[in-house]
N, C-alpha and C positions, 0 to 999 in steps of 0.2 A: 552408406557412403557420406550422406549429409551430416550425420552425427559425428563421424570421424573428422570431417573438415572443420566442424564447429569446435571440436576439442583442440585440434591443432592451432586454430586461430586464437583460441583462448590461452593456450600455453605460451604462444608467442607474445600476446599482450601482457600476460602476467610476468613473463621473464623481463621484458624491458621496463615495465611500470613498477616492478617490485624489487629492484636490485637492493635498494637501501633497507628493505624489510627482511631480506633473507638472512642476514647475519644474526638478527635477534629473534629468529623464529622459534616456535615451540612445537608441541604436538598438533596433529591435524592439518594436513596440507590444504591450502585454499582451494586447490584443484589437483587431482592426481598428477604427479610428475612436475608440478609447477615449482618455481623457486621461492614461493611465498609459503610460509608456515603460519597458521593461525596461532595467536597467543591469547591467553586468558584475558577476557575483557574486550576482544575485538568485536566490532559491530558490523553486521552485514545489512546493507540497505538493498532492497530487492524490488523488482517490478516484473510482472507477467501480464500480458494483455487480458483484461477482464473489465466488466462494467464497473465494479466497485473500485478496482485499482486505478483506472483512468479517472474516475470521479475524484478519488482521493488526491491524486497528484495534480489535478487541475485546480481544485479549490482550496486545499489545505495550505496553511502557512507555517514556516517559510516555504517559498516555492522551490521546486526541484522535480526531478524525474522519477523519484523512488516512492513507493507506496506502502512498504512494509519494512519492519525492522526486526532483526534477530540478534542475539548476542552469543558469542562463543564462551563457554564456561568449562574449566577443567574440573571435572567431578571426581571425587574419590572412588576408586575401584572401577570407574568407567572410562576415564580419560576425557578428551575433549568432546563436547556435544554442543550443537546449536539449540538454543532454547528460545521460545517465543510464546506470546499470549495472543490468541486470535479468537474469532467466533467459534472455532473448532476446539477451543480449550487451551490449557497449558501443555505445551509439547516439548519434548527433547528428541533430537534426531541426529543422525550422522550427516556430515557436511554434504557429501555427494548426493544424498537423497533430495536436497533442495536445489543445488546448483544445476543439475541436469534438466530441471523443469522451468528454468527462469529465462526471461528475455534479457534482463539487465541486472547486474549485481555490482555493488561498490563495497570495498573493504575499508572501514574507517577504524583507526586505532587511537585509543587515549594516549596522550603524550606521557602521562604518568601511569604506569601499570598498577593494578590492584595488588595489595599484599596477598601473598600466597594463601589460598583457602578462603579468603573473605567473601569473594563473589559466589563461590560454591555454597558457603554456609547461608548466604542470603537467599540463594535460589532454593536450596533444600527446605528452608523454612517456608518459603512461599509455596513450594510443592506440597508440603505437609498441610498447609492451610487449604490449598485447593482440593486435595484428596478428602479433607474433612468437610468440604463444601462451605468453607468460611469465606472464600473469595470466588469471584466469578468475572466473566468478561463484561466490560462496560460498553453496551451498545450505543450509549449516548456519547461515547468518546470524550468523556469529561475528565480532564486532568485535575487531580485534587491533592493538596498537601497532606490532608488528613487521610488515614487509612480507612476508607469507607467500605472496603471489601470488593470494589469494582475497579478493574484495570483494562486498558487496551495496550496494544503492542509497545508504543513509545513510552507510555506511563509506566508499564511494567519494568522496562529496562531502566528508566529513570529511577525507579524505586531501588532496584538492585544496586545501581551505582552509588546512590546516596547512602544506602546501608553499608556499602563497602568503603566509604570515605573518599569517593572519587567525584570529580566535577560532574554536574548534571548534563547529560548529552541532549536532553529534551526540555529546556526551560520554557515557561509560558511566553507567548507572544504578547505584544502590546498593541492594542487597537483603540482608535478614537471612539468616543461614545456613540457617534452617529454612523459608524461603519455599516455599509449596506448589508454585507453578508452576515454580520453579527445579528442584525435585526431580522433578516430574512430567515436564517436558520432557526431563530427563536420562534418566529411566528408560524413557519410552515413545517418545521421538523421537530419542534420542541427540543432542540439541541443547542447547547451553549457553544457557539462557534469560537468565542474568545478563549475557551479552555480546551481547544483541540490543537495539538502540536504535530506538525508534519514530521514523518520519518526523516526528512531532509535536514532537520535542524543541526545535527553534528557537523555537516559540511560547512556551516557558517560560523563555527565556534573555534577560537584559538587553542582550546585545550584538546582538540582532536585533529588528526591528520588523515587525509585521504591517501591510501597506499596504492590502490589499484581499482580499476573498473573493467567490467567485462560486459560485452554486448553480443548476444548470439547472432549468427548469420543465417537467419531463417526468413525467407521472403514472405511466407504466409503470416508469420507472427509480426513482421514489420508492417505488412499491410493492415492487419487488424489493429495494431498500435496506432497507426496514422488515422484510421477510421474512427476509433473510439475517442482519441484525443480531440479530433476535429469536432465530433458530435458534442462533446462536453464543453468545448470552447464556445460552440454555437449556442448551446443551452444557456451558458453564462451571459452571452450577449442578449438573448431573448429576455431573460429575467432582469438583467441590470440595465442594459442600454435601451431596449425597447419597452421596458417597464411592463412586461407580460406576466400573466399568472398561468399556472398549470391548470388545465381543465379538470373537471371532475372525472374520476376513473370510469372506464367502460364497465359494462356488466361483468365481463370476464375478470377484470382487475379487481372490482369490488368483491367478487366471489373469492379471489385469491387472498385478498386482505383479510376477509372474515375467517376463512379456514386456517390461514397462517396464524391469526390471533388465537385460534383454538389449539394451536400446536400440531395441526394435522399435516401441514406441508409448508413449502416456501423456504425452507432452510433456516438455520439458526439465526442468521442476520435479520431476516424479515420478521421472524417471530419475536426477536428481542427488541426491535425498535418501538418507540412510542407509536400510538395509533396514527397520529398525523404523519410522522416520518415514514411509517410503514406504507401508508397510502401513496405518498409522493414517490417513494422508492419503487413501488410496483408500477405506477403509471410511467415513470421515467424509464424503467426497464423495458416496458412494452414499446415505448417510443424508440429507445436506443436499438433494440433488437430488430425492429422493423426497418429502420434506416440502414443498419449494418448489413442485414440480409439482402436488402435491395441493392446496395452498393456492390457487395460481393457478386451478386448475380450479374450485374452490368459488366463488371470487370471480367468475369468468367466468360461472358458471351462475346467479349472482344479480346480473347487471349492472344490474338496475333499482334496486338498493339503493345508497345513498351510503355508501361505506366510509371511515371516518375512520382516522387513523393507529392509534388505540387499538383499533379494531375489527380491523384487520389483524393487529396484534400479539397480541391475544387469540386470534384464530383460529389464528395460527401456533403459539402455545404449545400450544393444544389438539391440533393435528395432530402437533406434535413429540412430545408426551407419548403420543399414540396409537401411534407407531412406536418409542417408547423401548425397549421390551422386546426388539425385534428386533436392536438395535445396542448396547445397554448392559446390563450385569449388575451388581447390587449386590455389593460386596466382602463376603466372609465375615469 
């Protein structure tokens, strides 16, 4: 029943938000039964509550609520497919397989469409290189002009667009030399923050137009979204405003870092990060899950109460502060 309500709400949103897009639609409906049809070159920006996604949309620039980007490509003999590059590799899939699992989705369209077949040709060449193991996912999320064989989601789409003669949807940001996060990422994660481009970039560019947005109506997902976002905002305040450092990992976290480095566990993301970044990620994951589980237990034990967004955020900040001393230490 809940899924049916979600679909109806989405169709209503898509109908009213996408009237001007329907006349120019192509293959591949944005959602079954909707008035919007995806076109070659359409970009989908997405978010689903998770540790990495909430971290991404909290800290990446330019700011926005989306954490991942995919592009719709009309492929010969296959029709329209969503393609993306993530820690799971280079993938192509049907639209509905992604939309049904997501909390939020935005449809962004280039104002100038690609010439027929050019985007597909660019993708198929990248797919060939990927199959031959000549390109791989860039766990350092480092946007580069030169083709060094490493890409992440935004950089991958940027490459496809530039190869197709289209404006770049993910151009590099501009940061002052003394930017706190540029220096913090370099020191603690061995990652060049200045060369990370948020999936939200096309929303700020005149060459692209936002056609429609969808937000699922799932109370459990909304609660997790609020909790995760609040935790990462709090972490940012600890590190930036309070000038705190992350404590050394616990024995369990150190063990996970070591076995992840050997490729035994931890997932592709943890294995692919530089050792410093891997250590920080594992420690923060331990902290975030601890806070998140505690908040959810408190809310569940008071199920007779109506929890507003602000109530959940206040509770999350309080729990995060209660565990702060276990994972963060003030700089001397």
